[in-house]
LOKE-655103 format. One record per residue (C-alpha): residue in one letter; x, y, z. Coordinates in steps of 0.2 Angstrom, whole numbers, plus 5000, padded with zeros to 4 digits. Last residue first. Example, Ala and Ser with C-alpha at 12.3 -4.5 7.8 and 13.67 -1.06 7.14 Angstrom:
r->S, u->5068, v->4995, w->5036
r->A, u->5062, v->4978, w->5039
end
This chain:
r->X, u->4917, v->4972, w->5008
r->X, u->4929, v->4957, w->5006
r->X, u->4947, v->4952, w->5003
r->X, u->4954, v->4935, w->5004
r->X, u->4970, v->4926, w->5008
r->X, u->4966, v->4917, w->5019
r->X, u->4956, v->4901, w->5021
r->X, u->4938, v->4903, w->5017
r->X, u->4926, v->4909, w->5031
r->X, u->4915, v->4898, w->5042
r->X, u->4926, v->4900, w->5057
r->X, u->4935, v->4917, w->5057
r->X, u->4953, v->4918, w->5050
r->X, u->4969, v->4910, w->5054
r->X, u->4985, v->4917, w->5046
r->X, u->4994, v->4909, w->5032
r->X, u->4990, v->4922, w->5019
r->X, u->4984, v->4939, w->5027
r->X, u->4967, v->4945, w->5026
r->X, u->4961, v->4961, w->5018
r->X, u->4944, v->4968, w->5023
r->X, u->4936, v->4984, w->5015
r->X, u->4923, v->4994, w->5025
r->X, u->4915, v->5005, w->5013
r->X, u->4910, v->5023, w->5010
r->X, u->4926, v->5028, w->5001
r->X, u->4937, v->5013, w->4998
r->X, u->4935, v->5012, w->4979
r->X, u->4942, v->5029, w->4977
r->X, u->4958, v->5023, w->4986
r->X, u->4964, v->5012, w->4972
r->X, u->4955, v->4997, w->4964
r->X, u->4968, v->4993, w->4951
r->X, u->4958, v->4984, w->4938
r->X, u->4966, v->4974, w->4924
r->X, u->4976, v->4979, w->4909
r->X, u->4995, v->4984, w->4908
r->X, u->4991, v->5001, w->4901
r->X, u->4980, v->5005, w->4916
r->X, u->4971, v->5021, w->4912
r->X, u->4965, v->5034, w->4925
r->X, u->4952, v->5037, w->4937
r->X, u->4947, v->5050, w->4951
r->X, u->4929, v->5049, w->4956
r->X, u->4930, v->5048, w->4975
r->X, u->4943, v->5062, w->4976
r->X, u->4951, v->5068, w->4993
r->X, u->4965, v->5081, w->4993
r->X, u->4956, v->5097, w->4990
r->X, u->4966, v->5113, w->4989
r->X, u->4965, v->5118, w->4971
r->X, u->4952, v->5131, w->4974
r->X, u->4941, v->5119, w->4982
r->X, u->4940, v->5109, w->4966
r->X, u->4953, v->5113, w->4953
r->X, u->4961, v->5095, w->4955
r->X, u->4943, v->5088, w->4952
r->X, u->4940, v->5098, w->4936
r->X, u->4957, v->5093, w->4928
r->X, u->4953, v->5075, w->4933
r->X, u->4936, v->5075, w->4924
r->X, u->4925, v->5063, w->4932
r->X, u->4923, v->5044, w->4934
r->X, u->4909, v->5036, w->4943
r->X, u->4908, v->5019, w->4951
r->X, u->4896, v->5004, w->4953
r->X, u->4904, v->4988, w->4958
r->X, u->4895, v->4971, w->4955
r->X, u->4899, v->4956, w->4965
r->X, u->4903, v->4938, w->4961
r->X, u->4909, v->4924, w->4972
r->X, u->4916, v->4909, w->4962
r->X, u->4928, v->4905, w->4977
r->X, u->4942, v->4910, w->4966
r->X, u->4935, v->4928, w->4967
r->X, u->4925, v->4937, w->4953
r->X, u->4922, v->4955, w->4952
r->X, u->4909, v->4963, w->4941
r->X, u->4912, v->4981, w->4934
r->X, u->4901, v->4996, w->4933
r->X, u->4901, v->5014, w->4925
r->X, u->4893, v->5031, w->4928
r->X, u->4903, v->5044, w->4919
r->X, u->4903, v->5062, w->4924
r->X, u->4905, v->5074, w->4909
r->X, u->4918, v->5078, w->4896
r->X, u->4929, v->5064, w->4901
r->X, u->4946, v->5068, w->4908
r->X, u->4955, v->5052, w->4913
r->X, u->4971, v->5052, w->4922
r->X, u->4989, v->5048, w->4918
r->X, u->4988, v->5059, w->4903
r->X, u->4991, v->5074, w->4915
r->X, u->4991, v->5090, w->4904
r->X, u->4980, v->5083, w->4890
r->X, u->4969, v->5073, w->4902
r->X, u->4964, v->5056, w->4896
r->X, u->4949, v->5053, w->4885
r->X, u->4938, v->5038, w->4889
r->X, u->4935, v->5026, w->4875
r->X, u->4952, v->5018, w->4877
r->X, u->4946, v->5010, w->4893
r->X, u->4959, v->5000, w->4904
r->X, u->4958, v->5002, w->4922
r->X, u->4966, v->5013, w->4936
r->X, u->4954, v->5019, w->4950
r->X, u->4964, v->5032, w->4958
r->X, u->4977, v->5036, w->4972
r->X, u->4985, v->5019, w->4972
r->X, u->4991, v->5014, w->4990
r->X, u->4974, v->5008, w->4995
r->X, u->4976, v->4994, w->4983
r->X, u->4964, v->4980, w->4979
r->X, u->4969, v->4969, w->4964
r->X, u->4966, v->4965, w->4946
r->X, u->4977, v->4954, w->4935
r->X, u->4979, v->4956, w->4916
r->X, u->4991, v->4943, w->4911
r->X, u->4978, v->4931, w->4903
r->X, u->4978, v->4919, w->4918
r->X, u->4980, v->4934, w->4930
r->X, u->4963, v->4941, w->4927
r->X, u->4954, v->4954, w->4916
r->X, u->4937, v->4949, w->4908
r->X, u->4930, v->4959, w->4894
r->X, u->4912, v->4962, w->4891
r->X, u->4912, v->4980, w->4896
r->X, u->4921, v->4976, w->4912
r->X, u->4924, v->4959, w->4920
r->X, u->4936, v->4958, w->4934
r->X, u->4945, v->4943, w->4941
r->X, u->4956, v->4941, w->4956
r->X, u->4973, v->4944, w->4963
r->X, u->4984, v->4939, w->4977
r->X, u->4996, v->4930, w->4964
r->X, u->4991, v->4913, w->4969
r->X, u->4973, v->4917, w->4967
r->X, u->4963, v->4927, w->4979
r->X, u->4946, v->4923, w->4988
r->X, u->4932, v->4936, w->4987
r->X, u->4921, v->4938, w->5002
r->X, u->4905, v->4948, w->5003
r->X, u->4903, v->4957, w->5019
r->X, u->4887, v->4952, w->5029
r->X, u->4896, v->4951, w->5046
r->X, u->4915, v->4950, w->5044
r->X, u->4917, v->4955, w->5063
r->X, u->4930, v->4968, w->5066
r->X, u->4923, v->4979, w->5080
r->X, u->4918, v->4965, w->5092
r->X, u->4936, v->4958, w->5092
r->X, u->4946, v->4944, w->5083
r->X, u->4935, v->4942, w->5068
r->X, u->4947, v->4951, w->5056
r->X, u->4962, v->4960, w->5065
r->X, u->4968, v->4977, w->5065
r->X, u->4956, v->4991, w->5061
r->X, u->4962, v->5005, w->5050
r->X, u->4951, v->5020, w->5052
r->X, u->4945, v->5035, w->5042
r->X, u->4947, v->5054, w->5040
r->X, u->4944, v->5063, w->5023
r->X, u->4951, v->5079, w->5017
r->X, u->4946, v->5094, w->5007
r->X, u->4933, v->5084, w->4997
r->X, u->4930, v->5080, w->4979
r->X, u->4917, v->5070, w->4970
r->X, u->4904, v->5063, w->4982
r->X, u->4913, v->5055, w->4998
r->X, u->4906, v->5041, w->5009
r->X, u->4916, v->5039, w->5025
r->X, u->4932, v->5028, w->5025
r->X, u->4935, v->5011, w->5033
r->X, u->4950, v->5000, w->5030
r->X, u->4949, v->4983, w->5038
r->X, u->4965, v->4974, w->5042
r->X, u->4972, v->4956, w->5042
r->X, u->4976, v->4941, w->5052
r->X, u->4986, v->4948, w->5067
r->X, u->4974, v->4955, w->5080
r->X, u->4981, v->4943, w->5093
r->X, u->4999, v->4945, w->5098
r->X, u->5004, v->4957, w->5084
r->X, u->5018, v->4950, w->5073
r->X, u->5007, v->4947, w->5058
r->X, u->5002, v->4965, w->5057
r->X, u->5020, v->4971, w->5055
r->X, u->5020, v->4965, w->5037
r->X, u->5038, v->4959, w->5037
r->X, u->5054, v->4964, w->5028
r->X, u->5063, v->4948, w->5028
r->X, u->5074, v->4942, w->5042
r->X, u->5062, v->4928, w->5049
r->X, u->5058, v->4922, w->5032
r->X, u->5077, v->4918, w->5029
r->X, u->5086, v->4928, w->5016
r->X, u->5094, v->4923, w->5000
r->X, u->5107, v->4936, w->4994
r->X, u->5111, v->4945, w->4978
r->X, u->5128, v->4953, w->4979
r->X, u->5133, v->4971, w->4982
r->X, u->5149, v->4981, w->4980
r->X, u->5161, v->4992, w->4990
r->X, u->5178, v->4994, w->4982
r->X, u->5184, v->5006, w->4995
r->X, u->5171, v->5008, w->5010
r->X, u->5156, v->4997, w->5012
r->X, u->5150, v->4979, w->5008
r->X, u->5133, v->4975, w->5002
r->X, u->5122, v->4959, w->5005
r->X, u->5107, v->4960, w->4993
r->X, u->5089, v->4957, w->4994
r->X, u->5074, v->4959, w->4983
r->X, u->5079, v->4962, w->4965
r->X, u->5087, v->4949, w->4966
r->X, u->5083, v->4933, w->4976
r->X, u->5087, v->4922, w->4961
r->X, u->5072, v->4911, w->4957
r->X, u->5062, v->4897, w->4965
r->X, u->5077, v->4893, w->4976
r->X, u->5068, v->4878, w->4984
r->X, u->5062, v->4888, w->4999
r->X, u->5076, v->4883, w->5011
r->X, u->5087, v->4897, w->5006
r->X, u->5072, v->4909, w->5008
r->X, u->5070, v->4922, w->4994
r->X, u->5056, v->4912, w->4984
r->X, u->5050, v->4906, w->5001
r->X, u->5043, v->4923, w->5005
r->X, u->5047, v->4940, w->4996
r->X, u->5039, v->4954, w->5005
r->X, u->5033, v->4946, w->5021
r->X, u->5016, v->4941, w->5029
r->X, u->5006, v->4942, w->5012
r->X, u->4988, v->4949, w->5010
r->X, u->4993, v->4968, w->5010
r->X, u->4997, v->4979, w->5025
r->X, u->5012, v->4988, w->5017
r->X, u->5015, v->5004, w->5028
r->X, u->5024, v->5016, w->5016
r->X, u->5036, v->5030, w->5021
r->X, u->5039, v->5048, w->5025
r->X, u->5027, v->5052, w->5010
r->X, u->5028, v->5061, w->4993
r->X, u->5040, v->5048, w->4987
r->X, u->5050, v->5060, w->4976
r->X, u->5050, v->5075, w->4988
r->X, u->5053, v->5064, w->5003
r->X, u->5068, v->5054, w->4996
r->X, u->5072, v->5037, w->4990
r->X, u->5060, v->5038, w->4976
r->X, u->5072, v->5032, w->4962
r->X, u->5061, v->5031, w->4946
r->X, u->5065, v->5016, w->4935
r->X, u->5080, v->5011, w->4924
r->X, u->5080, v->4993, w->4932
r->X, u->5084, v->5001, w->4949
r->X, u->5084, v->4984, w->4957
r->X, u->5092, v->4974, w->4944
r->X, u->5104, v->4988, w->4941
r->X, u->5111, v->4986, w->4958
r->X, u->5111, v->5003, w->4968
r->X, u->5128, v->5011, w->4966
r->X, u->5141, v->5009, w->4980
r->X, u->5148, v->5018, w->4995
r->X, u->5136, v->5033, w->4995
r->X, u->5119, v->5023, w->4996
r->X, u->5102, v->5031, w->4993
r->X, u->5091, v->5029, w->5008
r->X, u->5076, v->5020, w->5014
r->X, u->5076, v->5011, w->5031
r->X, u->5066, v->4994, w->5027
r->X, u->5058, v->4986, w->5042
r->X, u->5062, v->4969, w->5050
r->X, u->5050, v->4967, w->5065
r->X, u->5057, v->4964, w->5082
r->X, u->5041, v->4965, w->5092
r->X, u->5025, v->4971, w->5083
r->X, u->5015, v->4980, w->5096
r->X, u->4996, v->4985, w->5095
r->X, u->4989, v->4998, w->5106
r->X, u->4985, v->5010, w->5091
r->X, u->5001, v->5006, w->5081
r->X, u->5018, v->5001, w->5088
r->X, u->5033, v->4994, w->5079
r->X, u->5048, v->4986, w->5088
r->X, u->5063, v->4988, w->5077
r->X, u->5075, v->4978, w->5066
r->X, u->5084, v->4985, w->5051
r->X, u->5085, v->4980, w->5033
r->X, u->5094, v->4994, w->5024
r->X, u->5087, v->5003, w->5010
r->X, u->5081, v->5005, w->4991
r->X, u->5064, v->5010, w->4985
r->X, u->5059, v->5008, w->4967
r->X, u->5048, v->5017, w->4954
r->X, u->5042, v->5009, w->4938
r->X, u->5023, v->5014, w->4942
r->X, u->5020, v->4995, w->4946
r->X, u->5032, v->4996, w->4961
r->X, u->5049, v->4989, w->4964
r->X, u->5056, v->4985, w->4981
r->X, u->5074, v->4983, w->4986
r->X, u->5081, v->4977, w->5003
r->X, u->5099, v->4978, w->5009
r->X, u->5108, v->4967, w->5021
r->X, u->5125, v->4974, w->5027
r->X, u->5141, v->4966, w->5024
r->X, u->5156, v->4963, w->5036
r->X, u->5150, v->4946, w->5042
r->X, u->5132, v->4945, w->5038
r->X, u->5122, v->4960, w->5044
r->X, u->5105, v->4966, w->5049
r->X, u->5105, v->4983, w->5056
r->X, u->5098, v->4985, w->5074
r->X, u->5090, v->5001, w->5077
r->X, u->5100, v->5011, w->5090
r->X, u->5097, v->5029, w->5085
r->X, u->5080, v->5038, w->5083
r->X, u->5080, v->5053, w->5072
r->X, u->5071, v->5044, w->5057
r->X, u->5062, v->5055, w->5044
r->X, u->5078, v->5056, w->5033
r->X, u->5080, v->5037, w->5034
r->X, u->5064, v->5036, w->5024
r->X, u->5053, v->5023, w->5031
r->X, u->5047, v->5006, w->5024
r->X, u->5035, v->4995, w->5034
r->X, u->5031, v->4978, w->5025
r->X, u->5019, v->4971, w->5012
r->X, u->5012, v->4979, w->4997
r->X, u->4994, v->4982, w->4989
r->X, u->4985, v->4986, w->5005
r->X, u->4995, v->5002, w->5006
r->X, u->4994, v->5015, w->5020
r->X, u->5006, v->5030, w->5017
r->X, u->5016, v->5035, w->5032
r->X, u->5015, v->5054, w->5035
r->X, u->5018, v->5053, w->5053
r->X, u->5033, v->5046, w->5062
r->X, u->5033, v->5042, w->5081
r->X, u->5050, v->5039, w->5089
r->X, u->5054, v->5027, w->5103
r->X, u->5066, v->5022, w->5117
r->X, u->5054, v->5012, w->5127
r->X, u->5065, v->4996, w->5125
r->X, u->5064, v->4978, w->5118
r->X, u->5069, v->4983, w->5101
r->X, u->5074, v->5001, w->5098
r->X, u->5057, v->5009, w->5095
r->X, u->5046, v->5013, w->5080
r->X, u->5029, v->5022, w->5081
r->X, u->5019, v->5024, w->5066
r->X, u->5008, v->5038, w->5060
r->X, u->4994, v->5037, w->5046
r->X, u->4992, v->5043, w->5028
r->X, u->4979, v->5038, w->5015
r->X, u->4985, v->5047, w->4999
r->X, u->4970, v->5052, w->4988
r->X, u->4980, v->5067, w->4980
r->X, u->4997, v->5070, w->4987
r->X, u->4996, v->5089, w->4989
r->X, u->5011, v->5100, w->4989
r->X, u->5016, v->5116, w->4999
r->X, u->5026, v->5106, w->5011
r->X, u->5027, v->5087, w->5008
r->X, u->5019, v->5078, w->5023
r->X, u->5003, v->5071, w->5014
r->X, u->4988, v->5080, w->5007
r->X, u->4976, v->5075, w->5021
r->X, u->4968, v->5059, w->5017
r->X, u->4968, v->5052, w->5035
r->X, u->4971, v->5036, w->5044
r->X, u->4967, v->5034, w->5062
r->X, u->4972, v->5017, w->5070
r->X, u->4960, v->5005, w->5079
r->X, u->4965, v->4990, w->5088
r->X, u->4962, v->4997, w->5106
r->X, u->4945, v->5003, w->5101
r->X, u->4941, v->5021, w->5097
r->X, u->4926, v->5018, w->5085
r->X, u->4929, v->5003, w->5073
r->X, u->4912, v->5007, w->5065
r->X, u->4900, v->4992, w->5063
r->X, u->4902, v->4983, w->5047
r->X, u->4898, v->4991, w->5031
r->X, u->4895, v->5009, w->5027
r->X, u->4906, v->5024, w->5032
r->X, u->4897, v->5040, w->5038
r->X, u->4901, v->5057, w->5031
r->X, u->4914, v->5071, w->5034
r->X, u->4930, v->5079, w->5027
r->X, u->4939, v->5096, w->5029
r->X, u->4957, v->5103, w->5027
r->X, u->4968, v->5110, w->5013
r->X, u->4985, v->5107, w->5006
r->X, u->4992, v->5118, w->4991
r->X, u->4995, v->5109, w->4975
r->X, u->5012, v->5105, w->4968
r->X, u->5006, v->5095, w->4953
r->X, u->5023, v->5087, w->4954
r->X, u->5017, v->5075, w->4967
r->X, u->5004, v->5068, w->4956
r->X, u->5016, v->5065, w->4941
r->X, u->5029, v->5057, w->4952
r->X, u->5016, v->5045, w->4960
r->X, u->5011, v->5038, w->4943
r->X, u->5003, v->5022, w->4951
r->X, u->5001, v->5021, w->4969
r->X, u->5012, v->5007, w->4976
r->X, u->5012, v->4988, w->4971
r->X, u->5021, v->4973, w->4979
end
């Protein structure tokens, strides 16, 4: 469960939004306008007079379960590094969603991200529509700060509260990563109680003396990756973006639902990297190997807005130390290794972030050469990795095409 690193620093730049884009994606045949294709765009995001750099946004339609009473909400960040649909309450005008309760208490969900931010909100049930795909009775998180009680300390953990549009920089997050739900058996009462369910789920009372208690939650009630509830195209997604050199005003791409389920989502010649138990893989960079066994896991994450990796030889920006500011364009490479022993070299460039954010008169939103340090070690392949590629993410426990390894894996 990871979101874009350092989102607050990025949103606070306050850059004006722009427009543009172009190019042709490489990889499997283009998704085109199929019934399983959802448009995504790097367009600066939904916050007025601010740019969210390298944020891939889409729209999602939510409906009262089993009805045609619906609302379409745009400005939803597409994130292959987390699981589940999370929408700000302030963006929802639809009434009638089903709030999950137990007795007189309401079920709440918490998610923590790698940039020390968190989201809190009620677990509610909605039908979720994207393209011509329908996820019926999906548990989503409706994000808001409570008024009757304080968010439990094990959720907030001294981190950044992003339960509003200005802080989050998006109307919500669509987590389409490699897991079907956001906690799994660790939070399910039948899962062996691997650890207490906090900071994931709480039952909270309301009114005078309101309080919250950690709660185990069945898999069926957990916030769900809506893709797994689609009737057929339910085993993963492909993110496609055109090639981009340096900075661009915007970029428009596609999210194709399903892997090997239709003619537009075949694996083809893509290289497959299987994931470990933490949904991560190994990366070797400048002679150092980063993986989960040594506490420095690497992962694919469209919700991160840069390539984040450890390199103390690259200077960071004075004004925005979250990003690299080399004196000239750097040409670098790293080698990925899946648990299936498949290797692949990634060549990438890192440019001066100050120069990138000044491109286009400060109005550009898409950056293929944006990078920054990852203090925890490991590679976070954020959105710059996705430009010019078709990047597959399959979902654990879902069937995959014959001849491919069992999910979860990613490929490009």
